[in-house]
Each structure stands twice: as structure tokens, then as C-alpha cells.
C-alpha positions in Angstrom: 8.4 32.2 19.0 11.8 34.9 18.7 12.1 34.5 22.2 13.2 30.8 22.4 13.0 29.5 25.7 11.2 32.2 27.9 10.0 33.1 31.6 6.6 34.6 31.5 7.9 37.7 33.1 10.1 37.7 29.5 7.3 36.8 27.7 4.8 39.9 29.1 7.5 42.4 28.9 7.6 41.8 25.5 4.2 41.5 24.3 3.7 44.5 27.1 0.8 42.8 28.3 1.0 42.2 32.6 2.2 39.0 33.8 -1.6 37.8 35.1 -2.8 38.2 31.5 0.5 36.4 30.2 -0.2 33.3 32.8 -3.8 32.7 31.4 -2.5 33.4 27.5 0.1 31.0 27.9 -1.4 28.1 30.0 -4.3 28.6 27.5 -1.9 28.3 24.0 -0.5 24.9 26.6 -4.2 23.3 26.5 -4.5 23.7 22.9 -0.6 22.3 22.3 1.6 25.5 20.9 4.0 26.0 23.9 5.1 23.9 26.1 6.9 24.5 29.7 10.0 22.8 32.4 10.9 23.9 35.0 14.9 25.1 35.4 16.6 24.9 38.6 18.2 28.6 38.9 20.2 27.4 42.2 17.9 30.1 44.0 14.7 27.6 43.4 12.9 26.3 40.5 11.6 28.6 37.7 9.0 28.3 34.9 9.7 28.8 31.4 7.8 28.1 28.6 8.9 27.3 24.7 6.5 27.6 21.6 6.0 24.2 20.0 7.0 24.1 15.7 4.3 26.5 13.8 2.8 22.9 12.0 1.3 22.8 15.0 -0.5 26.2 14.7 -2.3 25.0 11.7 -3.2 21.6 13.7 -4.5 23.5 16.1 -7.1 25.6 13.4 -7.7 22.1 12.0 -9.0 20.8 15.1 -10.9 23.8 15.5 -12.4 23.6 12.3 -13.1 20.1 12.6 -15.0 21.2 16.2 -16.6 24.0 14.6 -18.2 21.2 12.1 -19.6 18.1 14.2 -21.2 21.3 16.2 -22.5 23.1 13.5 -24.1 19.3 12.4 -25.3 18.5 15.8 -26.8 22.5 15.7 -28.8 21.6 12.3 -29.8 17.9 14.1 -31.7 19.8 17.2 -32.3 22.9 14.5 -36.6 22.0 14.4 -36.7 21.4 18.7 -34.9 24.5 18.7 -37.4 26.7 16.6 -40.2 25.1 17.9 -39.5 26.4 21.3 -38.5 30.0 19.2 -41.8 29.9 18.4 -43.5 28.7 21.5 -41.5 31.0 23.6 -43.3 33.9 25.8 -46.3 35.5 24.7 -44.9 38.9 24.6 -45.2 40.3 20.6 -41.5 40.3 19.2 -41.1 43.4 17.3 -38.2 44.0 14.5 -37.1 47.4 13.2 -35.8 48.1 10.2 -34.8 50.7 7.9 -33.4 52.2 4.2 -34.7 50.4 1.0 -32.9 47.2 1.9 -35.2 47.2 4.9 -38.4 47.3 3.1 -36.7 45.0 0.7 -36.5 42.6 3.5 -39.7 43.4 5.1 -41.3 42.1 1.9 -38.9 39.2 1.5 -40.0 38.6 5.0 -43.9 38.8 3.5 -43.5 35.9 1.1 -40.9 33.1 2.8 -43.8 33.5 5.7 -46.9 33.1 2.8 -44.9 30.6 1.7 -45.2 28.6 4.4 -49.5 29.2 5.7 -51.8 27.2 5.1 -54.0 30.4 4.0 -51.8 32.0 1.3 -53.8 34.5 1.3 -52.5 38.2 3.1 -54.4 41.6 3.4 -52.6 45.4 2.5 -54.1 48.4 3.3 -51.5 50.1 0.1 -50.8 53.8 0.5 -50.0 55.9 -2.9 -47.7 58.0 -0.8 -45.0 54.9 0.1 -46.3 52.4 -2.8 -42.9 54.2 -4.6 -40.9 52.7 -2.3 -41.5 49.5 -2.3 -41.7 49.2 -5.6 -38.1 50.3 -5.8 -36.8 48.1 -3.1 -38.2 44.6 -4.8 -39.7 46.0 -8.6 -40.8 41.7 -9.6 -43.1 41.0 -6.0 -46.1 40.7 -7.3 -44.3 38.3 -10.2 -43.0 36.7 -7.6 -45.7 36.6 -5.4 -48.1 34.9 -8.1 -45.2 32.4 -8.8 -45.4 30.5 -5.2 -49.9 31.3 -5.5 -50.0 33.8 -3.0 -53.2 35.9 -2.9 -53.8 38.8 -1.2 -56.7 42.1 -1.1 -56.2 45.3 -0.9 -57.0 48.7 0.6 -56.2 51.3 -0.9 -55.7 54.6 -0.1 -54.9 57.3 -2.7 -54.2 57.0 -7.5 -52.9 54.4 -8.8 -52.7 50.5 -7.9 -53.1 48.8 -10.7 -54.4 44.5 -10.2 -51.5 42.6 -11.2 -53.3 38.6 -10.6 -54.4 36.6 -7.1 -55.0 39.9 -6.1 -57.9 42.2 -4.6 -58.6 45.9 -4.4 -61.0 48.5 -3.2 -60.7 51.9 -2.6 -60.9 53.7 0.9 -59.6 57.1 -0.7 -58.5 57.8 -4.5 -57.8 61.3 -3.9 -55.7 60.9 -0.6 -52.3 58.3 0.9 -51.6 57.9 4.0 -49.4 58.2 6.1 -48.1 53.9 6.6 -48.5 51.1 4.4 -49.8 48.1 6.4 -49.6 44.6 5.7 -51.9 41.7 7.8 -50.0 38.5 7.4 -50.2 35.0 8.9 -49.8 35.8 12.6 -47.3 39.1 11.4 -48.5 42.8 11.4 -46.2 45.4 9.7 -46.0 48.7 8.8 -44.2 50.9 6.8 -44.0 54.5 6.7 -41.2 57.3 5.7 -39.2 59.5 8.1 -38.5 63.3 8.4 -35.4 62.3 6.5 -37.1 60.9 3.9 -36.5 57.5 4.4 -38.9 54.7 4.2 -38.6 53.0 7.8 -40.2 49.5 9.1 -41.5 47.7 11.4 -42.7 43.5 11.7 -44.7 43.1 15.1 -44.9 39.3 15.0 -48.2 38.3 17.6 -50.6 36.0 16.7 -53.4 38.4 18.5 -52.8 41.7 17.6 -53.1 40.2 13.5 -56.4 38.4 14.0 -57.5 41.2 15.6 -56.2 43.4 12.6 -57.0 40.7 10.6 -61.2 41.2 12.1 -61.2 44.9 11.3 -60.1 44.8 7.8 -62.4 42.3 6.6 -65.0 44.3 8.7 -64.0 47.0 6.6 -63.2 45.1 3.5 -67.0 44.3 3.8 -69.0 47.9 4.2 -66.9 49.7 0.7 
């Protein structure tokens, strides 16, 4: 703007940008209505000059961009159910997502509730470890309260001491003496595992795979029946 009417080379020198890039930027600004240009006869030929449009044109361009994004958002929301359906059907490979820290544990527990709320069968399965349980309480103190509020039930096979019943749950012990290195949740097409890293921080993974879920559920139910 401070240059007034200027050639592309003058703009490039002022901005410290090479001329090719400057031409590309000026053309893009012209398309958006933020820059105009004209040809000037220098006596030795014509030369193209560029002029910045008034500042209010920038506001107009921003408002247009916001309007375009609003239209795009509306269109995307209308297509979302179809996109989600395609996403669920895409490929046979398991989807694996990693999380760490207390925030990662909270994300996993939130995912358990959100997934189970949508599930037809409102029961999931847990291998609970006394060594890791405290991290879950720290991440989501009121998890059981919210689970019960949404009428979600679980069966728990425990390793180690503690683990009282809270409601809509059943519990059996594999061992009351020793904890296990991993806390496992088996729920509605997913398998979540939480363990403790060498830095004493929790790490977790969610695996989305129907076949893996069904296999782990079968193993859990067989083990449950033998305890």
C-alpha cells in the first residue's frame, strides 16, 4: 500500500521476495479484488503496474471468505452421515490410536462412554489392574457415576487388591495378591490398553477392529466362566 502504483519488480524489492513469487501473489490478490493493475506506456514499450485497492476491500474479502466457509460447513454437515458410514466401512485393517499422560487416559475413558452410549449392547468387559487403577481415578474421578447414569454395565476381572462394586457391574478376581502390567477394556468393536511407561506416566492405545474385539470378548467370557 505504501508504494502506491508500482511495478511487480518494485514490490518484490520492497518485500524482499523474488519476482516470480511476487507475480503469483499479486495475481492471487487481483483475483480476490484486493489489487488492480494497468498497462503504462514507458516510451520503450508497455509496463504493468499494480495498485492496492482501498482498505475496506480487505474487510469485504474477509466477509466473503467467512460466508464461503459457512456454506462449506453447511454442505459438509449435510454430507457427514454418508462420510461417517464410508469411514466405518473403509478397509479391513485395524485402526490404532496412541495416547499418553493423564489426558490420554481421560480420552480413552471418554471414548468408552461415548462408544457404549451408541451401542445396542450396553455391556463392556475389563481386565482391571490395581497397579494402574489409580491413574484412571485421577483421570476421571466420576467415571462410574457417569457410566451408571448412562445405564452402561461392565464385567471386571481384577488383578490385585481393591476394586469395589459401584453399580451395574460384576467383578471376579484372577489374583488378589498381584497387579497386572496392563489395564484392558473390551468395548463395542474396540480394545483399549493402558500401561505405565518407564517415566512412570500412563500410556494407552485404542485398537478399532471388530474381529479383534470379538476374539477378546470370547476369551474374556471363557475366563470369566472358569473363575
